[in-house]
C-alpha positions, -999 to +999 in steps of 0.1 A: -526-803+270-542-791+299-565-810+320-579-785+343-582-743+349-565-734+380-544-709+392-505-723+391-493-692+415-468-673+392-460-639+411-474-621+385-507-611+389-533-583+375-507-560+382-486-562+366-470-551+332-460-561+301-422-549+309-424-565+342-438-605+328-403-600+303-378-587+330-351-610+325-362-622+293-339-623+265-357-627+228-329-608+209-332-632+173-368-637+179-396-629+157-430-619+168-465-611+146-484-592+173-521-582+143-529-550+152-501-542+173-503-507+167-537-498+190-542-496+220-530-531+241-517-547+208-494-517+206-479-523+240-473-559+232-457-547+201-431-519+224-425-545+255-411-576+231-393-552+210-375-538+239-369-576+249-352-575+221-376-594+191-385-585+157-422-574+157-439-577+128-471-554+129-500-566+101-524-543+096-554-530+079-545-495+079-506-497+076-497-461+070-512-452+109-497-484+121-461-470+107-470-435+128-478-452+159-449-475+164-424-454+150-409-446+178-404-485+176-369-497+160-376-539+165-413-529+147-424-537+110-457-530+096-470-553+068-505-548+049-532-570+061-573-566+066-586-594+087-621-592+069-605-602+037-593-638+031-576-627+000-559-603+018-553-628+044-537-657+017-515-626+001-497-617+033-491-655+041-477-664+010-455-631+009-443-643+040-440-675+035-416-666+005-394-647+030-385-679+047-387-662+075-396-677+107-418-669+135-415-677+169-447-661+189-484-651+172-503-629+191-538-629+175-549-597+194-565-573+168-600-574+170-635-556+166-666-553+202-699-542+197-702-522+165-731-521+141-745-549+124-720-554+091-711-583+069-678-592+051-673-618+023-700-640+017-722-627+044-708-632+071-713-610+112-680-590+111-672-606+150-665-634+138-650-635+108-628-603+119-621-615+149-618-652+147-617-666+110-595-639+098-572-650+126-580-687+123-570-683+081-540-664+094-526-689+119-535-720+100-515-702+063-483-694+082-480-728+099-457-737+079-433-708+094-439-717+130-403-726+147-404-756+169-414-746+198-436-716+187-461-702+205-497-687+197-518-664+218-553-652+211-570-624+230-601-638+243-621-618+268-644-617+299-671-609+270-674-645+264-694-647+293-725-636+275-722-670+244-718-700+235-709-703+194-748-703+184-745-733+163-774-724+144-771-692+138-734-685+136-732-654+119-771-637+132-793-639+102-823-642+123-821-609+149-783-589+153-774-584+190-739-568+190-725-576+218-738-613+217-722-610+183-687-600+202-693-620+232-692-657+206-666-644+188-644-646+220-653-678+225-642-688+193-614-670+202-608-695+234-619-722+215-594-720+188-562-720+214-577-747+226-582-772+196-547-750+178-529-767+211-539-801+206-532-803+170-502-788+176-484-803+212-470-830+192-442-807+170-437-784+204-465-755+192-486-750+220-515-721+217-530-699+249-562-681+251-559-650+271-584-619+295-563-591+293-588-574+316-607-539+318-590-516+297-605-482+282-585-484+247-600-476+211-615-512+206-646-492+227-648-472+196-680-482+191-698-478+223-709-443+226-694-423+258-730-428+279-728-460+277-695-464+298-709-447+325-739-461+326-719-499+318-698-485+350-663-484+331-662-452+342-669-426+373-690-394+362-657-376+367-646-398+333-618-419+351-613-454+346-636-476+373-616-494+401-612-529+384-599-516+348-556-517+341-538-497+325-528-509+289-493-517+302-508-536+326-539-553+301-512-564+274-490-582+300-511-611+301-507-617+267-468-614+263-462-636+295-486-659+274-464-660+247-428-663+270-437-675+300-418-708+307-446-716+332-467-724+309-448-756+286-471-783+309-502-760+299-512-760+265-543-747+257-554-725+290-575-699+292-552-672+312-561-641+332-541-617+355-510-636+342-517-668+354-540-693+343-579-687+350-602-704+376-635-715+361-662-686+370-684-688+400-703-660+391-713-636+361-694-606+373-670-599+345-647-578+365-637-609+383-642-630+355-621-668+350-633-692+327-670-705+312-670-740+305-681-736+271-646-717+262-628-750+275-647-776+258-628-799+235-651-813+215-673-773+210-630-766+198-629-792+177-666-788+159-651-751+157-623-764+140-635-784+116-667-756+105-638-727+105-621-744+083-645-751+056-656-716+058-620-705+055-611-736+029-581-737+056-570-768+078-537-773+100 
């Protein structure tokens, strides 16, 4: 497991693309699973992995939409899954396990951002439920089919800067804030990867959290356009602001973390711009880095135990 968060000098960077980081990597015969792999960064990750030879399974809540979005990707296979519904997670996982196939890569990419207050399942706050708990249950249920040396990648965000885990009010019972809800779920993504790597390292399983960078995709669909301008995401004429990536660049760190041999000795790391992230020295989310609460091993273990109890799954 990683002992220190700092860049290691990979030769890649913020402008690297998903295809670029996979150049020379042959994924023929391997199977990847990319949640939400039909839209935004997920679609670019699916395309790049398929071009490198992988067979890519894309669980999707809107299977028909996913089929249409990926009809030009010969290595993609769409299956129905709703991460907000643990019974759907159970059904998907059971059916996959029955096929006897193995998984070499899982990228937990699907997510929601800044949505109106929404409750799912037994009243869980939707960001925490979809972005974290659904993926937690999915990976735990698929654990028996993970191949030796498999990689699990959790797509986190510099949004984690805004909130640690709200241990006393995980589900915002005492007042909802859409940005803090999103932020907490992204901290949870990072802690999930940190502890999963600790549990899986002895069997060769490694897990990583990644900040893909700032990219304008359908993830921002709940954020009004005027807020894009107020936040500085776009220029007055509607172009992405300086520092924003293209979707191909945004997908690069996730597929790099899923495949790079450079990471064999850095399990559990938080990654950014196709390298390990440095500790965050400012609160500027465009600069990025990682806050200490997102790599705290005690918090990661505590969150794992809590998530296992909530979802009735455990590695």
